[in-house]
N, C-alpha and C positions, 0 to 999 in steps of 0.2 A: 814497254810502252813506246810506240813510235812517236817521233817528233813531228813538228809541223812540216807540211810538204813544201819543197822548194819549187819556185816558179819554173826554173830551168837551171842550167849549169853556167850561165853567163854571169859576169860581174855587172852590177847596176849602180847607178847614182841617183841622187834626188832628182836630177833633171829627167831621168827615165821615169821615175816614180810619178812625177807630175803628169806624165802623158798617159798613164794607165787608166782604164775605165774605173769609175767610182763604185761600180757594183761589186768589185772584189777588193778586199783590204789586204795589203801587204805590209810587212815590216822589213827594213833592210838592216842587216848586220854585216859589216865589212864587205858590202857589195852583194851578199847573198840575199835573194828575195824570198821571204817565207810567207806563204799564204796563211792568213789568219782564219780562224774558225768562223763559221757563221755567228750571228749575234749570240752573245753569251746567254746562259739560262737565267731565269729570274732570280734564284738565290745569289748567283754571282753578282748580278747587278744590284741587288739589295745590299750586299756587303760593300761593294765599291761605293755605291751611293751614300750609304750611311757614314763611311769614313770621310768621304768628300764633304758631306753636310757638316759633320762635327768640326772638321778642319776649317772649312770656309767660314763658319759662324764665328770661330775664334779669331780668324784673321781679318774679319771685316774692318775696314778703315786703317789697316796696317800695311806696311810696304810689301810683305810677302803675300802671294796670291795662290790660291788653290785652284786646280783644274781637274776635270774628269774626262776620260776617253770618250770620243776620239779627238786627240790633239796631237799633231805631228811634233815630235821632239827630234830636231836635227842635231846630231852629235859629231861635229867636225873633229878631225884628228889634229889639225893645225889651224890655219886661217884661210883654208880654201873657200872658194865661192860656193854659195848654196848648191848650185847645180852639180857640183863635183863631190859633195858629201856622200859617203857610201854607207852611213848608218842613220836610219830614221825609224823611230819606234813610237808606239802609242801606249804609254803606261796607263794602267787603270785609274790611278790617282797620282797627282804630283803637286809639289809646291815649289814655286820659284820666288826667290827673294830679290833678285837683281832685275829690275825693270828693263835694263838694256838687253836682256836675253829674249824679250817678248816682241813679236812683230805680228803682222796680220796673218802670216802663214803658221804661226804657232810659237815654238820655243827653239832658239838656237843656242846650244850649250847645255851643260848639265843642270838639271833641276837640283834643288837642295835635298828634297825628300821625294822618294818614289815608292809607291805601293803597287804591287801586283797581286791580284786575287787569283790563286791557283785553281785550275780546273784540270781534269785528267788529260785533256788534249794539249794543254800548254805548260804543264808542270815542269817537264824536263827543259823546255825552252827557257822558261823564266828562271829556273834554278841554276842553269849552267850558262847558256849563251848570253842571256840578258845580264846576269850577275857579273860575268866577266866584262861585258861592254860597259855597264854602269860603273864598275870599279875603275876601268881605264879612263872613262870620261870624267870622273870626279864627282859622281853623285855621293853626297856626304852621308846619307842614310837610306838604306834600302830595306823595305819590309816585304816579306812574302807571307800572305795570309792564306792559311790552309783551312778553308771552311769545312771540308769533309772530316779532317782530323781534329778540328777545333784547336789549331795550333798557330803560332806566329813565330816566324824566323826573322831576326833583325841582324843586318850587317851594318857596321859603322866604319867609315873610312878613317884610317889612321896611318899617317905617313905614306899616303898614296895606295894603301891596300886595305881590303876588308879582312879583318882579323877573324877569329873564330866566331861563328854565329851564336847569337843568344836565342834561346828557345823559351817561349812562354805559352801557357794555355790561354785560349780566348775566353777570359773571365776577368771580372773586375775592370780595372783600367790600366792602360799602358800609355806612358808619356813618350812623346817624340824627343829623343835625346838632343837633337840640334835645334829644336823648336819647343822648348819646355812648356810654353803656354798651351800647346796642343796636347790634350789628354783624350785618348780614344776610349770610350766606354763600350764594353762588349756584351754585357749581360742581356740587355733588352734585344739586341740584334740577334744573338745566338739563340735566344728563346723562340724567336719566330722562324728560324731556319728549319726546313723539313728534317725529320728524324733520320731519313735515309740519305741525307745530303752530307 
């Protein structure tokens, strides 16, 4: 499986990213610009939308806030200015509990919980490059939803590292470890996914 296409072999920053045309979506990881796929297919959006809906409903009126892509998440390595940040991603679903990380451009700093819904074109990118980036940035819990395989992979940050992944079928309910009030129900969602998806 080929990964996402690189824009070029140059190193880029968020300052560069802001100058690019809006009709093409990129993510930056350590200065490498990866061209994102065209709009995800409907089942992918259904999965992401349902997870977002369930999380946002639970968090209504609470300090933590749920967001759905596209939202720019800038992940600085230290305290560099926005324009010098070289990692900017757009997770499918994210929750941020520190309001100081939110601004009109999106999120600056690690979200608490990130969900990526895998598709054949992004699976290796999400499972390797983004996993490593989220671990380094300090994302406390990272979920990879595999709608085709009907599986969920969960990484939890412990002592600055993701330990061994936890694997679950997409059935019943799954509680978010760091936000136990959020419990994602799968059965109704999975029942409406196409059989060949």
